C-alpha positions in Angstrom: 12.2 -10.1 -17.8 10.5 -7.1 -16.2 7.3 -7.6 -14.2 5.4 -4.4 -13.5 2.1 -3.7 -11.6 0.2 -0.6 -10.8 -1.4 -0.5 -7.4 -4.7 1.4 -7.3 -5.9 0.2 -3.9 -8.8 -1.8 -5.5 -7.2 -4.8 -7.1 -5.0 -7.8 -6.3 -1.8 -6.2 -7.7 0.5 -7.6 -5.0 -1.0 -11.1 -5.2 -0.6 -11.1 -9.0 3.0 -9.9 -8.6 3.9 -12.7 -6.2 2.3 -15.3 -8.6 4.2 -13.8 -11.6 7.5 -13.7 -9.7 7.2 -17.3 -8.5 6.1 -18.7 -11.9 8.8 -16.8 -13.8 11.3 -18.4 -11.5 9.7 -21.8 -12.1 9.0 -22.4 -8.4 6.2 -24.1 -6.6 4.6 -22.3 -3.6 6.4 -24.8 -1.4 9.8 -24.2 -3.0 9.3 -20.4 -2.7 8.3 -20.8 0.9 11.4 -22.9 1.6 13.6 -20.2 0.1 11.9 -17.6 2.3 12.0 -19.8 5.4 8.3 -19.7 5.8 5.4 -22.1 5.2 3.5 -22.8 1.9 0.2 -21.6 3.3 1.7 -18.2 3.8 2.6 -18.0 0.1 -0.8 -19.3 -0.8 -2.5 -16.5 1.3 -0.3 -13.9 -0.5 -1.2 -15.2 -3.9 -4.9 -15.4 -3.1 -4.9 -11.8 -1.9 -6.0 -12.8 1.6 -2.8 -11.3 3.1 -0.1 -9.0 1.7 3.6 -9.2 2.4 5.4 -6.2 3.8 7.7 -4.3 1.4 10.8 -5.9 3.0 9.3 -9.3 2.5 8.4 -8.4 -1.1 12.1 -7.6 -1.6 12.9 -11.1 -0.3 10.4 -12.7 -2.5 11.7 -10.9 -5.6 15.3 -11.8 -4.6 14.4 -15.5 -4.1 12.9 -15.4 -7.6 15.8 -13.7 -9.3 14.4 -10.2 -9.5 14.7 -6.9 -7.6 12.0 -4.5 -6.5 11.9 -0.9 -7.8 9.3 1.4 -6.3 8.1 4.3 -8.4 5.7 6.9 -7.0 4.2 9.3 -9.4 2.0 12.4 -9.0 -1.7 11.9 -9.8 -1.8 15.4 -11.1 -4.7 16.1 -8.8 -2.9 18.1 -6.1 -4.7 21.4 -6.7 -7.2 20.8 -3.9 -4.3 20.2 -1.5 -2.5 23.3 -2.6 -5.7 25.4 -2.2 -6.2 24.0 1.3 -2.6 24.8 2.2 -3.0 28.4 0.9 -6.2 28.7 2.9 -4.6 27.3 6.1 -1.5 29.6 5.7 -3.7 32.6 5.3 -5.4 32.0 8.7 -4.2 33.4 12.0 -3.2 31.0 14.7 -6.5 31.6 16.4 -8.5 30.9 13.3 -6.5 27.7 12.7 -7.2 26.5 16.3 -10.9 27.3 15.9 -10.9 25.3 12.6 -9.3 22.3 14.3 -11.7 22.4 17.2 -14.6 22.6 14.8 -13.3 19.5 13.0 -12.7 17.7 16.2 -16.3 18.3 17.3 -17.5 17.1 14.0 -15.4 13.9 14.2 -16.6 13.2 17.8 -20.2 13.5 16.6 -19.5 11.1 13.7 -18.2 8.5 16.1 -21.3 8.6 18.2 -23.5 8.0 15.1 -21.4 5.0 14.1 -21.7 3.2 17.4 
């Protein structure tokens, strides 16, 4: 069985993945926790989306459930802005780049003052 999720930074993809892996293996939260040498509340927090396991822990979860993790990173196709910014930066002299960085630094410092 293949279980796939797409992480968009807004949903509970990892939580859903942990639940799907555990259920596919026919494990309770307690049984999965025992296989991972952790406590059941930790698994519960992952599944509820209150906490997310690290990638290395996700590998252990998948292994404990009889699966393996395959990570795929794809281009969003929206890199033209980055390329345009790179071209603009490369066209600057070192002095112009430094002035640009200093201007950005001043802007960020001002933004911090507003937030506090």
